[in-house]
Short mmCIF file of the C-alpha atoms (twelve columns), coordinates in Angstrom:
data_MODEL
# 
_entry.id   MODEL 
# 
loop_
_atom_site.group_PDB 
_atom_site.id 
_atom_site.type_symbol 
_atom_site.label_atom_id 
_atom_site.label_alt_id 
_atom_site.label_comp_id 
_atom_site.label_asym_id 
_atom_site.label_seq_id 
_atom_site.Cartn_x 
_atom_site.Cartn_y 
_atom_site.Cartn_z 
_atom_site.pdbx_PDB_model_num 
ATOM 1   C CA . MET A 1   153.969 178.801 115.267 1 
ATOM 2   C CA . ILE A 2   151.122 181.025 114.997 1 
ATOM 3   C CA . SER A 3   151.929 184.361 116.209 1 
ATOM 4   C CA . THR A 4   149.989 185.865 119.114 1 
ATOM 5   C CA . ALA A 5   150.601 189.469 118.113 1 
ATOM 6   C CA . SER A 6   147.785 191.959 119.257 1 
ATOM 7   C CA . ARG A 7   146.422 192.414 115.373 1 
ATOM 8   C CA . PHE A 8   144.436 190.189 113.310 1 
ATOM 9   C CA . ILE A 9   146.029 189.805 109.693 1 
ATOM 10  C CA . TYR A 10  145.440 187.494 106.934 1 
ATOM 11  C CA . ARG A 11  148.564 187.462 104.621 1 
ATOM 12  C CA . GLU A 12  148.741 186.364 101.407 1 
ATOM 13  C CA . SER A 13  152.574 186.399 100.107 1 
ATOM 14  C CA . GLN A 14  151.709 185.172 96.597  1 
ATOM 15  C CA . PRO A 15  148.278 183.969 95.008  1 
ATOM 16  C CA . LYS A 16  147.794 180.503 95.164  1 
ATOM 17  C CA . ARG A 17  146.248 179.710 92.023  1 
ATOM 18  C CA . ARG A 18  147.332 182.744 89.719  1 
ATOM 19  C CA . LEU A 19  150.650 183.203 87.942  1 
ATOM 20  C CA . PRO A 20  151.803 186.626 86.679  1 
ATOM 21  C CA . ALA A 21  151.632 186.767 82.949  1 
ATOM 22  C CA . ALA A 22  155.389 187.845 82.805  1 
ATOM 23  C CA . ALA A 23  156.417 184.932 84.739  1 
ATOM 24  C CA . LEU A 24  154.855 182.577 82.269  1 
ATOM 25  C CA . GLN A 25  157.324 180.658 80.187  1 
ATOM 26  C CA . ILE A 26  156.278 177.721 77.760  1 
ATOM 27  C CA . ALA A 27  158.146 175.986 75.471  1 
ATOM 28  C CA . LEU A 28  155.974 173.770 73.484  1 
ATOM 29  C CA . GLY A 29  156.518 170.542 71.188  1 
ATOM 30  C CA . VAL A 30  159.868 168.736 71.599  1 
ATOM 31  C CA . CYS A 31  160.945 170.970 74.960  1 
ATOM 32  C CA . ALA A 32  159.057 170.288 78.235  1 
ATOM 33  C CA . VAL A 33  157.268 173.382 79.278  1 
ATOM 34  C CA . LEU A 34  157.682 174.938 82.535  1 
ATOM 35  C CA . PHE A 35  155.393 177.380 84.254  1 
ATOM 36  C CA . VAL A 36  157.312 179.377 87.144  1 
ATOM 37  C CA . SER A 37  155.890 181.632 89.722  1 
ATOM 38  C CA . GLY A 38  158.139 184.568 90.205  1 
ATOM 39  C CA . CYS A 39  160.812 186.083 87.989  1 
ATOM 40  C CA . ALA A 40  164.183 184.634 89.525  1 
ATOM 41  C CA . HIS A 41  163.092 181.383 91.258  1 
ATOM 42  C CA . THR A 42  161.493 178.256 90.072  1 
ATOM 43  C CA . HIS A 43  158.644 176.991 92.481  1 
ATOM 44  C CA . SER A 44  159.397 180.336 94.726  1 
ATOM 45  C CA . HIS A 45  155.995 179.852 96.913  1 
ATOM 46  C CA . SER A 46  155.681 180.644 100.396 1 
ATOM 47  C CA . HIS A 47  152.542 179.643 102.370 1 
ATOM 48  C CA . ALA A 48  149.907 182.319 103.537 1 
ATOM 49  C CA . GLU A 49  149.894 182.671 107.202 1 
ATOM 50  C CA . ILE A 50  147.327 183.872 109.481 1 
ATOM 51  C CA . GLU A 51  148.173 185.967 112.845 1 
ATOM 52  C CA . HIS A 52  145.666 186.301 115.487 1 
ATOM 53  C CA . ASN A 53  145.556 188.053 119.119 1 
ATOM 54  C CA . ILE A 54  143.252 185.245 120.462 1 
ATOM 55  C CA . ALA A 55  145.172 183.796 123.614 1 
ATOM 56  C CA . THR A 56  142.470 181.686 124.845 1 
ATOM 57  C CA . GLU A 57  143.006 177.868 124.664 1 
ATOM 58  C CA . GLN A 58  139.725 177.529 122.838 1 
ATOM 59  C CA . LYS A 59  139.670 178.964 119.404 1 
ATOM 60  C CA . PRO A 60  136.635 179.775 116.698 1 
ATOM 61  C CA . TRP A 61  137.817 177.548 113.974 1 
ATOM 62  C CA . THR A 62  138.739 173.944 113.568 1 
ATOM 63  C CA . SER A 63  142.425 174.400 112.889 1 
ATOM 64  C CA . LEU A 64  144.970 176.554 111.202 1 
ATOM 65  C CA . ASP A 65  146.334 173.798 108.947 1 
ATOM 66  C CA . LEU A 66  145.536 175.819 105.624 1 
ATOM 67  C CA . ASN A 67  144.684 174.382 102.416 1 
ATOM 68  C CA . ASN A 68  147.636 176.081 100.444 1 
ATOM 69  C CA . ASP A 69  150.036 173.467 99.602  1 
ATOM 70  C CA . PRO A 70  152.181 175.270 96.877  1 
ATOM 71  C CA . ASN A 71  152.305 172.015 94.900  1 
ATOM 72  C CA . GLN A 72  148.528 172.128 94.588  1 
ATOM 73  C CA . PHE A 73  146.970 173.661 91.554  1 
ATOM 74  C CA . HIS A 74  143.794 174.228 89.737  1 
ATOM 75  C CA . PHE A 75  142.677 174.170 86.150  1 
ATOM 76  C CA . VAL A 76  139.749 173.839 83.857  1 
ATOM 77  C CA . ILE A 77  138.902 171.276 80.963  1 
ATOM 78  C CA . VAL A 78  136.412 172.107 78.257  1 
ATOM 79  C CA . THR A 79  134.789 169.480 76.195  1 
ATOM 80  C CA . ASP A 80  133.308 169.046 72.920  1 
ATOM 81  C CA . ARG A 81  131.866 172.356 71.699  1 
ATOM 82  C CA . THR A 82  130.772 171.205 68.221  1 
ATOM 83  C CA . GLY A 83  129.450 168.380 66.422  1 
ATOM 84  C CA . GLY A 84  126.129 170.248 66.090  1 
ATOM 85  C CA . ALA A 85  127.238 173.535 68.256  1 
ATOM 86  C CA . ARG A 86  124.440 175.137 70.034  1 
ATOM 87  C CA . PRO A 87  124.860 178.774 69.712  1 
ATOM 88  C CA . GLY A 88  125.768 180.677 73.049  1 
ATOM 89  C CA . ILE A 89  126.494 177.492 75.239  1 
ATOM 90  C CA . PHE A 90  130.504 177.409 74.885  1 
ATOM 91  C CA . GLU A 91  130.582 181.262 74.972  1 
ATOM 92  C CA . SER A 92  128.719 181.249 78.396  1 
ATOM 93  C CA . ALA A 93  131.166 178.481 79.650  1 
ATOM 94  C CA . VAL A 94  134.024 181.194 78.828  1 
ATOM 95  C CA . ASP A 95  132.428 183.740 81.122  1 
ATOM 96  C CA . LYS A 96  131.706 181.172 84.023  1 
ATOM 97  C CA . ILE A 97  135.224 180.101 83.800  1 
ATOM 98  C CA . ASN A 98  136.529 183.799 84.170  1 
ATOM 99  C CA . LEU A 99  134.301 183.758 87.530  1 
ATOM 100 C CA . LEU A 100 136.089 180.601 88.554  1 
ATOM 101 C CA . GLN A 101 139.496 181.888 87.994  1 
ATOM 102 C CA . PRO A 102 141.559 178.748 87.252  1 
ATOM 103 C CA . GLU A 103 145.465 179.034 86.421  1 
ATOM 104 C CA . PHE A 104 144.706 177.638 82.753  1 
ATOM 105 C CA . VAL A 105 142.053 175.997 80.701  1 
ATOM 106 C CA . MET A 106 142.675 172.683 78.821  1 
ATOM 107 C CA . SER A 107 140.453 171.170 75.910  1 
ATOM 108 C CA . VAL A 108 139.891 167.699 74.358  1 
ATOM 109 C CA . GLY A 109 138.855 168.710 71.087  1 
ATOM 110 C CA . ASP A 110 135.851 169.508 68.627  1 
ATOM 111 C CA . LEU A 111 136.485 173.295 68.809  1 
ATOM 112 C CA . ILE A 112 135.113 174.178 65.422  1 
ATOM 113 C CA . GLU A 113 132.629 172.340 63.104  1 
ATOM 114 C CA . GLY A 114 135.498 172.113 60.099  1 
ATOM 115 C CA . ASP A 115 134.879 171.324 56.538  1 
ATOM 116 C CA . LYS A 116 136.763 169.022 54.606  1 
ATOM 117 C CA . ALA A 117 137.412 171.179 51.533  1 
ATOM 118 C CA . ASN A 118 136.091 174.693 52.053  1 
ATOM 119 C CA . ALA A 119 139.186 176.450 53.303  1 
ATOM 120 C CA . ALA A 120 137.728 179.889 53.607  1 
ATOM 121 C CA . GLN A 121 134.790 178.419 55.927  1 
ATOM 122 C CA . VAL A 122 137.453 176.532 58.221  1 
ATOM 123 C CA . ASP A 123 139.281 180.033 58.293  1 
ATOM 124 C CA . ALA A 124 136.327 181.881 59.204  1 
ATOM 125 C CA . GLU A 125 135.466 179.454 61.952  1 
ATOM 126 C CA . TRP A 126 139.096 179.267 63.559  1 
ATOM 127 C CA . GLN A 127 138.634 183.209 63.475  1 
ATOM 128 C CA . GLU A 128 135.164 182.837 65.373  1 
ATOM 129 C CA . PHE A 129 136.982 180.759 67.820  1 
ATOM 130 C CA . LYS A 130 139.742 182.809 68.538  1 
ATOM 131 C CA . GLY A 131 137.434 185.591 69.379  1 
ATOM 132 C CA . ILE A 132 135.477 183.517 71.785  1 
ATOM 133 C CA . VAL A 133 138.646 182.188 73.708  1 
ATOM 134 C CA . GLY A 134 140.242 185.397 73.587  1 
ATOM 135 C CA . LYS A 135 137.829 186.480 76.012  1 
ATOM 136 C CA . LEU A 136 139.638 184.043 78.720  1 
ATOM 137 C CA . GLU A 137 141.307 185.684 81.535  1 
ATOM 138 C CA . MET A 138 144.139 183.020 81.455  1 
ATOM 139 C CA . PRO A 139 145.881 180.627 78.995  1 
ATOM 140 C CA . PHE A 140 143.894 178.091 76.872  1 
ATOM 141 C CA . PHE A 141 145.502 175.070 75.410  1 
ATOM 142 C CA . HIS A 142 144.140 173.676 72.088  1 
ATOM 143 C CA . VAL A 143 143.909 169.760 71.309  1 
ATOM 144 C CA . PRO A 144 142.419 168.481 68.041  1 
ATOM 145 C CA . GLY A 145 139.376 166.613 67.609  1 
ATOM 146 C CA . ASN A 146 137.773 164.985 64.632  1 
ATOM 147 C CA . HIS A 147 135.907 168.165 63.569  1 
ATOM 148 C CA . ASP A 148 139.165 170.269 63.790  1 
ATOM 149 C CA . MET A 149 141.070 167.813 61.668  1 
ATOM 150 C CA . LYS A 150 138.701 166.344 58.818  1 
ATOM 151 C CA . SER A 151 141.208 166.436 55.943  1 
ATOM 152 C CA . ASN A 152 145.139 167.178 55.079  1 
ATOM 153 C CA . MET A 153 143.860 170.740 54.377  1 
ATOM 154 C CA . MET A 154 142.489 171.009 57.957  1 
ATOM 155 C CA . VAL A 155 145.585 169.491 59.497  1 
ATOM 156 C CA . GLU A 156 147.864 172.061 57.448  1 
ATOM 157 C CA . GLU A 157 145.241 174.939 58.743  1 
ATOM 158 C CA . TRP A 158 146.010 173.654 62.360  1 
ATOM 159 C CA . ARG A 159 149.721 173.554 61.780  1 
ATOM 160 C CA . ARG A 160 149.706 177.162 60.299  1 
ATOM 161 C CA . ARG A 161 147.722 178.579 63.273  1 
ATOM 162 C CA . PHE A 162 148.668 176.457 66.058  1 
ATOM 163 C CA . GLY A 163 152.230 174.651 65.282  1 
ATOM 164 C CA . PRO A 164 152.450 170.972 66.173  1 
ATOM 165 C CA . ILE A 165 149.502 168.542 66.047  1 
ATOM 166 C CA . TYR A 166 150.293 166.970 69.223  1 
ATOM 167 C CA . TYR A 167 152.752 168.247 71.985  1 
ATOM 168 C CA . HIS A 168 153.520 168.289 75.693  1 
ATOM 169 C CA . PHE A 169 154.475 170.191 78.625  1 
ATOM 170 C CA . ARG A 170 155.504 170.356 82.438  1 
ATOM 171 C CA . TYR A 171 154.042 172.353 85.195  1 
ATOM 172 C CA . ARG A 172 154.772 171.753 88.942  1 
ATOM 173 C CA . ASP A 173 156.253 168.311 88.380  1 
ATOM 174 C CA . VAL A 174 153.180 166.848 86.421  1 
ATOM 175 C CA . LEU A 175 153.575 166.186 82.606  1 
ATOM 176 C CA . PHE A 176 150.740 167.425 80.472  1 
ATOM 177 C CA . LEU A 177 150.428 165.147 77.230  1 
ATOM 178 C CA . CYS A 178 148.271 166.714 74.470  1 
ATOM 179 C CA . LEU A 179 147.700 164.141 71.934  1 
ATOM 180 C CA . ASN A 180 146.089 163.745 68.460  1 
ATOM 181 C CA . THR A 181 143.668 160.910 67.760  1 
ATOM 182 C CA . GLU A 182 143.331 161.943 63.830  1 
ATOM 183 C CA . ASP A 183 146.907 161.261 63.059  1 
ATOM 184 C CA . PRO A 184 146.205 160.805 60.008  1 
ATOM 185 C CA . PRO A 185 142.446 161.407 60.028  1 
ATOM 186 C CA . ASP A 186 140.470 159.395 61.087  1 
ATOM 187 C CA . THR A 187 140.919 157.584 64.496  1 
ATOM 188 C CA . ASN A 188 144.616 157.045 64.442  1 
ATOM 189 C CA . MET A 189 147.827 157.625 66.241  1 
ATOM 190 C CA . SER A 190 150.865 157.457 63.710  1 
ATOM 191 C CA . ASP A 191 154.004 155.787 64.636  1 
ATOM 192 C CA . ALA A 192 155.742 159.205 64.655  1 
ATOM 193 C CA . GLN A 193 153.116 160.384 67.624  1 
ATOM 194 C CA . VAL A 194 153.800 157.116 69.390  1 
ATOM 195 C CA . GLU A 195 157.550 157.460 69.083  1 
ATOM 196 C CA . TYR A 196 157.193 161.256 70.311  1 
ATOM 197 C CA . VAL A 197 155.255 160.243 73.510  1 
ATOM 198 C CA . ARG A 198 157.850 157.485 74.104  1 
ATOM 199 C CA . LYS A 199 160.450 160.234 74.315  1 
ATOM 200 C CA . ALA A 200 158.486 162.764 76.322  1 
ATOM 201 C CA . LEU A 201 157.747 160.153 79.067  1 
ATOM 202 C CA . ASP A 202 161.561 158.896 78.816  1 
ATOM 203 C CA . GLU A 203 162.634 162.530 79.399  1 
ATOM 204 C CA . ASN A 204 160.073 163.179 82.180  1 
ATOM 205 C CA . LYS A 205 160.450 160.215 84.200  1 
ATOM 206 C CA . ASP A 206 160.630 162.145 87.339  1 
ATOM 207 C CA . VAL A 207 157.185 163.573 87.310  1 
ATOM 208 C CA . ARG A 208 154.693 162.747 90.136  1 
ATOM 209 C CA . TRP A 209 151.637 162.481 87.535  1 
ATOM 210 C CA . THR A 210 150.960 162.358 83.743  1 
ATOM 211 C CA . LEU A 211 147.773 163.817 82.214  1 
ATOM 212 C CA . VAL A 212 146.740 162.828 79.014  1 
ATOM 213 C CA . PHE A 213 144.172 164.992 76.933  1 
ATOM 214 C CA . MET A 214 142.971 163.600 73.729  1 
ATOM 215 C CA . HIS A 215 139.869 163.580 71.563  1 
ATOM 216 C CA . LYS A 216 138.604 160.155 71.106  1 
ATOM 217 C CA . PRO A 217 138.588 157.512 73.723  1 
ATOM 218 C CA . LEU A 218 141.010 155.292 71.778  1 
ATOM 219 C CA . TRP A 219 140.668 152.521 74.260  1 
ATOM 220 C CA . ASP A 220 137.231 151.661 73.328  1 
ATOM 221 C CA . TYR A 221 137.791 151.309 69.564  1 
ATOM 222 C CA . PRO A 222 137.679 147.692 68.161  1 
ATOM 223 C CA . LYS A 223 140.258 148.425 65.377  1 
ATOM 224 C CA . PRO A 224 144.220 149.072 65.994  1 
ATOM 225 C CA . THR A 225 144.560 152.704 66.621  1 
ATOM 226 C CA . GLY A 226 148.104 153.049 67.928  1 
ATOM 227 C CA . TRP A 227 147.042 153.611 71.390  1 
ATOM 228 C CA . ALA A 228 147.808 150.348 72.796  1 
ATOM 229 C CA . LYS A 229 151.443 150.989 72.421  1 
ATOM 230 C CA . VAL A 230 151.047 154.389 74.530  1 
ATOM 231 C CA . GLU A 231 148.895 152.806 77.055  1 
ATOM 232 C CA . GLU A 232 151.827 150.070 77.635  1 
ATOM 233 C CA . MET A 233 154.243 153.069 78.062  1 
ATOM 234 C CA . LEU A 234 151.671 154.751 80.419  1 
ATOM 235 C CA . LYS A 235 150.834 151.641 82.647  1 
ATOM 236 C CA . ASP A 236 153.618 151.750 85.453  1 
ATOM 237 C CA . ARG A 237 153.406 155.381 86.179  1 
ATOM 238 C CA . PRO A 238 150.261 157.181 87.654  1 
ATOM 239 C CA . HIS A 239 148.365 158.726 85.130  1 
ATOM 240 C CA . THR A 240 145.020 159.980 84.038  1 
ATOM 241 C CA . VAL A 241 143.451 160.043 80.743  1 
ATOM 242 C CA . PHE A 242 140.718 162.711 79.633  1 
ATOM 243 C CA . THR A 243 138.549 162.530 76.470  1 
ATOM 244 C CA . GLY A 244 135.410 163.697 74.861  1 
ATOM 245 C CA . HIS A 245 133.915 163.061 71.337  1 
ATOM 246 C CA . ARG A 246 130.843 160.778 72.718  1 
ATOM 247 C CA . HIS A 247 128.901 163.699 73.864  1 
ATOM 248 C CA . SER A 248 127.995 161.463 77.061  1 
ATOM 249 C CA . TYR A 249 129.995 161.152 80.405  1 
ATOM 250 C CA . MET A 250 131.562 158.028 81.118  1 
ATOM 251 C CA . LYS A 251 134.190 157.206 83.676  1 
ATOM 252 C CA . PHE A 252 136.448 153.831 83.082  1 
ATOM 253 C CA . GLU A 253 139.048 152.134 85.190  1 
ATOM 254 C CA . ARG A 254 141.997 150.470 83.394  1 
ATOM 255 C CA . HIS A 255 144.681 148.957 84.940  1 
ATOM 256 C CA . ALA A 256 144.074 150.677 87.937  1 
ATOM 257 C CA . HIS A 257 144.049 154.080 86.492  1 
ATOM 258 C CA . LYS A 258 141.358 156.473 85.913  1 
ATOM 259 C CA . TYR A 259 140.225 157.390 82.401  1 
ATOM 260 C CA . PHE A 260 137.205 159.967 81.395  1 
ATOM 261 C CA . VAL A 261 134.843 160.759 78.724  1 
ATOM 262 C CA . PHE A 262 133.491 163.774 79.008  1 
ATOM 263 C CA . ALA A 263 129.939 165.125 77.877  1 
ATOM 264 C CA . THR A 264 129.495 168.401 76.223  1 
ATOM 265 C CA . THR A 265 130.517 172.306 76.418  1 
ATOM 266 C CA . GLY A 266 127.825 173.204 73.655  1 
ATOM 267 C CA . GLY A 267 128.022 170.392 71.340  1 
ATOM 268 C CA . SER A 268 124.831 168.532 70.432  1 
ATOM 269 C CA . THR A 269 123.279 166.397 73.271  1 
ATOM 270 C CA . LYS A 270 119.678 165.439 74.157  1 
ATOM 271 C CA . LEU A 271 120.460 166.797 77.872  1 
ATOM 272 C CA . ARG A 272 118.648 163.900 79.345  1 
ATOM 273 C CA . GLY A 273 120.557 164.490 82.442  1 
ATOM 274 C CA . VAL A 274 123.204 162.746 84.670  1 
ATOM 275 C CA . ALA A 275 121.588 159.316 84.517  1 
ATOM 276 C CA . GLU A 276 122.284 159.199 80.689  1 
ATOM 277 C CA . GLY A 277 125.722 161.325 80.914  1 
ATOM 278 C CA . GLU A 278 124.361 164.036 79.059  1 
ATOM 279 C CA . PHE A 279 124.843 167.406 80.354  1 
ATOM 280 C CA . ASP A 280 126.949 170.569 79.745  1 
ATOM 281 C CA . HIS A 281 129.572 171.118 81.803  1 
ATOM 282 C CA . VAL A 282 133.234 172.342 82.471  1 
ATOM 283 C CA . ILE A 283 135.689 170.176 84.587  1 
ATOM 284 C CA . TRP A 284 137.464 171.696 87.733  1 
ATOM 285 C CA . VAL A 285 140.704 169.676 88.319  1 
ATOM 286 C CA . THR A 286 142.494 169.999 91.541  1 
ATOM 287 C CA . MET A 287 146.045 168.390 91.342  1 
ATOM 288 C CA . MET A 288 146.843 167.196 94.533  1 
ATOM 289 C CA . LYS A 289 149.452 165.140 96.056  1 
ATOM 290 C CA . ASP A 290 147.896 161.824 95.426  1 
ATOM 291 C CA . GLY A 291 146.500 162.541 91.896  1 
ATOM 292 C CA . PRO A 292 143.832 164.619 90.154  1 
ATOM 293 C CA . ARG A 293 140.505 165.471 91.852  1 
ATOM 294 C CA . ILE A 294 137.742 165.884 89.435  1 
ATOM 295 C CA . ALA A 295 134.640 168.148 89.880  1 
ATOM 296 C CA . ASN A 296 132.085 168.192 87.285  1 
ATOM 297 C CA . LEU A 297 130.398 171.754 87.034  1 
ATOM 298 C CA . MET A 298 127.187 172.047 85.237  1 
ATOM 299 C CA . LEU A 299 127.074 174.965 83.310  1 
ATOM 300 C CA . ASP A 300 123.652 175.870 84.505  1 
ATOM 301 C CA . GLY A 301 124.835 175.827 88.408  1 
ATOM 302 C CA . ILE A 302 127.683 178.479 87.725  1 
ATOM 303 C CA . LEU A 303 126.115 181.867 88.482  1 
ATOM 304 C CA . ASP A 304 127.247 185.332 88.947  1 
ATOM 305 C CA . GLU A 305 127.039 187.707 91.544  1 
ATOM 306 C CA . ASN A 306 124.051 189.226 89.897  1 
ATOM 307 C CA . VAL A 307 121.820 186.170 90.371  1 
ATOM 308 C CA . ARG A 308 119.458 188.405 92.596  1 
ATOM 309 C CA . LEU A 309 119.470 192.011 92.716  1 
ATOM 310 C CA . ALA A 310 117.990 194.276 95.355  1 
ATOM 311 C CA . PRO A 311 115.405 196.420 93.769  1 
ATOM 312 C CA . ALA A 312 116.458 200.019 92.918  1 
ATOM 313 C CA . LYS A 313 115.387 202.769 95.762  1 
# 
């Protein structure tokens, strides 16, 4: 029931989309990861409620069924920064993501240009990237692309900086699988990774959805890559697959599931527009009860509050 108290109050017991940093508990790799809101209780959310003093039968709103399901959450995906990075584009995406304030940011690889043999160059590029994503006001999850893992040296550099080359975590009963399509380089999933996925899926049978993040769209390659085994394990559970690499947007339907290839967040592109799938974007994902809802946000369409200023007097 909505109160008819003699005051108007909009109450927000807990922010819907942001988690306090101190309450963020992450265990990567073999262990599942659980993000929890609040210090003492898992999923301890309560709905915001509107109180009003309007007693007439007619009301100046359509309903008070607020869109604040505590199991609904929002995150952003960034796609290829490199493979011919255009300076400043990914950096602008970081600023615009901070305007949007998602709970966290996922990636699908190609974060640096990379070099097969020059370790000093690779180190410098990772240092640069660390500075860029360090400006985000929320967590960022690294996923490797072919530019991030061009050689065994680069694989070891990844391990030194980030630990596992594939991992998973769980958030609000959604399983996030962060996979590696360069295991080993290039365009492969090792038997060990396939077995890792098998175990992660087996240990998380009760999730409401599974989201897969990887760089290359392995289902669309003629050669065996190891993906067929993973897809067979996924086919009977609700899931969605997110990839990049081709710098051109495309949506696939496979076995009644949605698979996405994203365009660019700064990587090389002719920018011929939506008809050719060539644009810079970030992907806003709202996790609903019936799966993820995808919104492609063009970078040139996200503007801050200073888009037009009144002249100084």
